[in-house]
N, C-alpha and C positions, 0 to 999 in steps of 0.2 A: 043144845049146849048153852049154858049161860056164860056170857062174856063179862068179865069184871070191868067195871067202869073206872077202876083205879089204875089200869094198865097205862103206861106211857104210850103216846102215839108213835107210829112209825117215824124214825128220823127222816128229815127232809132230804138228807144226802143218800138215803137208802133207795137207790134207783132201780129196784127189782120189782117186777110184776109178780109178787108172791105174797100170799097171805101169811102173816106170821102166826096165825092161829090155825092149826091143822091137827086133826086127830092122829095120834102117833101110830094107831093100828091100821090106818087106811093105806092101801097100796094102789099105785097107779100104773097103767101100762106105759112102757117106754118104746123107743125106736130100736132098741138093742135086740138083735135076733137071738134066739135061744142058744145058738151055736157059737156066739161071740162073747168075748170078755168085755165088760163095760168100759174099762179104762182105755184099751187100744181103740175101741170103737169110737169113743168120744174124741180122743186125741187125733184120730185119722179123719174125722168128719169135718168137711169144709163149713165154716160158719156162714149162715145166711143172714144173721143179724149181729150187730156189735153188742156184746154183753159188757156191762160195766165191770170194773175191777172190784175187788173186795174192799170193805171198809177196814182201814188199818188203825189200830189203837197202838200208839207208840209212846212209851214213857218219855218225858221231856229230856232226860239225860242221854238218850240214845240218839246219835247223829242220824239224820234222815238218810244219808248215803249208806250207812251201815244197815238200816232197816230195809232199804231197797235191795241191797246185796243179799240179805238173809232171805228175802221173799222170792228172789229170782234164781238163786244158785244152790238151793238145797238139794241133797240127794233124796231118792225115793224113800230111803229108810236109814236110820242111824241106830237101829237096835243091834246091840252086841258089838258095835264098833263105832268109833268117833272119827276124828281126823286121821287119815291114813297117808303117811308120807309116800310121795312118788306115785300116788294114784291120781290120775288126771281129773277124775270126777270129784275129788275132794278139794273144794275151794273154800270151805267154811272151817276156820280153825276152832279149836276147842273153846277158847274164850269168846269168840264170836258166837258160838253155839250157846254158851252160858247166858249171853245177853239176849238170846232169842226169847227168853222168859218175859222180856219187857216189850216184845213186838207181837201183837196178836191180830190175826185177820178174822173177820166175820163175813160170811157169805152163804147164800143158799146153795145146796147141793142135792143131787139125786143119789140116795143111799140104796144100793142094790143088794144089801144083805146086812145082817147083824154081826158086828165084831164078836169074836169068841176066842177063848184060849183053851185049846185041846192039845196038850203036849207041844204047844207052840201057838203063835198068833195066827188066826185064820178068820175067815168070814163065811157065815152060813147064808148062802144065797136064798132070796125069796123065790116063791114058786113061779114057774113059767106058764103063761096062759096064751093060747092062740099063737104059738110060735114066737112070742116076744117075752123078754124079761121085764119084771115089774120092779118098781122102785118106791121109796118113801121120800117125799120132799121134806127136808129138814134144814134148819138153820145151823150152820157149823161154826163153832169157835175153835180156832187152831191154837188155843193157849198151850204153851209149852211149860210143862212142870219143871221144877228144879231137877236137874239131871245128875242123879247119883248112881246110875247103873254101873258106871266104871269110876275109877279114881280120878280121871283126868279132866273132868268138867266141873261139876258142882264141888267135888272134893278138893279142887284147887282154888276155885273162887272164894270159898267160905273158910278155908283152912288158915290157921295161924302157923307162923314159921318160927325159926330159931331167932329171927331178928324182927323188930318192929317194921310194919309196912305202912308207909304214909300214902294217903290218897292224893291223886293229882289229876286235874282236869285235862282232857284232851285238848290239843291246840285247836284254835279256830279253823286252821287250814287242814284239819284231819282228813285223810283219805284212806280208803280201804286198801290194804296191802295187796300188791299185784299177786295174782295166782301163782306165778312161777316162784316168787320170793317166799311164799308160804311153805314151800317144800324145802327151803333152806332152814335147818334147825335153829341157827343163830338169829336170822331175820324173824322167824316165827316166834321165838322166845321173847325177843325184844318187843314185838308188836303185841303179843298176848299180855305181856306184863303191863304195857300201857293201858290196855283195855281193862285189866283187873284193877289197877290203881284208880282208874276213872270210876269204876263201879264202887270201890271202897269209899271214895270221897262222897258219893251220893247215897250210900246205903248205911252209913254209920253217922251217929251224931257228932262224934269227935273227928271224923274224917281220917281215921287210922285204925289199924289192927295192932294190938300189942304183941310182943313176943310170947310164944306159948308158955314158957316157963314162968312168966310173970303173972299168970292167971290161976284161978282156982276153979276149974271146970266141974260141972255137975254131971251126973250119970244120965244116960238116955231116958230111963223111966221118969226121973225127976224133971227132965227137960220136956217130955211129953205132957206131964201134968201141968207144968208152968205155961206151956203154949196153949193148951186147951182152955185153961182158966182165963188167959188173956183174950183169946179169940172168941170165947163165948160171952165175954163181958159186954153189957149193953153199950158201953162207950170204949172205943179203941184209943189207947194212948200211944202216940208215936214214940219210938225210941224207949219204950218201957223196959225192954230187955237189954238196954245199953249196959255193957260190962258183964253180960252173961254168956257163958261158953259151955259147950258140952264135949265130953270126951267120947270118942268113938274108936272103932277098931283101926281106923285110918289116920287118926290124929285128933286135934282139938278144933272144933268148928265154932263160928260166931253165930249164936242164936239171934242176935240183933239183926245181922245181915239177912239171915234166912227168913225171919218173919217180915222184915221190910220188903223183901223180894215177893213174898206171897201176897202181901197187901197191895203192892204196886201193880201186880199182874191181874188183880181182880177187875 
């Protein structure tokens, strides 16, 4: 295999003993017995060495306390449901989850199967050899896409309302809301509104979202054509889509905020 000399070297802060160049087809034997599930096996195994934490890429407008909270209190899955009131395991509000797009971890993992969708999300396990499960060493990016699975995350962050919404920076003394208070609808609504206004301030040139009826939104096909043309352009122009909005089945969305979010998360 020929290695390109134009590749950037391994970051000095990347403290893992792992080659970043590895054939994707190669499988290696693991310590996981054929009869065990990989995740419980690794979580139940006492560490013999101290492994460094992941590299975190945090967009500047996200408070570090919030980034730490997002990385340490997430549920195993948010597919099909987001924040669920009165469920103890739910400590990340929908707007906190929306801001996870701007917090990405990068770390090496042992992949024990290929993700697949067969009437639902599943994993096709690799072959077992000699009583042990095999894995593929990969470098994982946990980048979170803009969440439009349900109406209450991306659909809230990027939507225009009946009234203008002014962006406002979080106070310097910002603290993540206590878990118990997040299950109080009033406290949670006030907290999520603050996070949303903070995002609006940083993701729009004007620092505001106009009221929906004051705009002339374009259709989804026209919006896709416009976004593709802009993203395929050799030179990206920030805020090029300022003042552009798209009409969807759930309301009017800000194209500017969505594109800025995608670019910020790269």
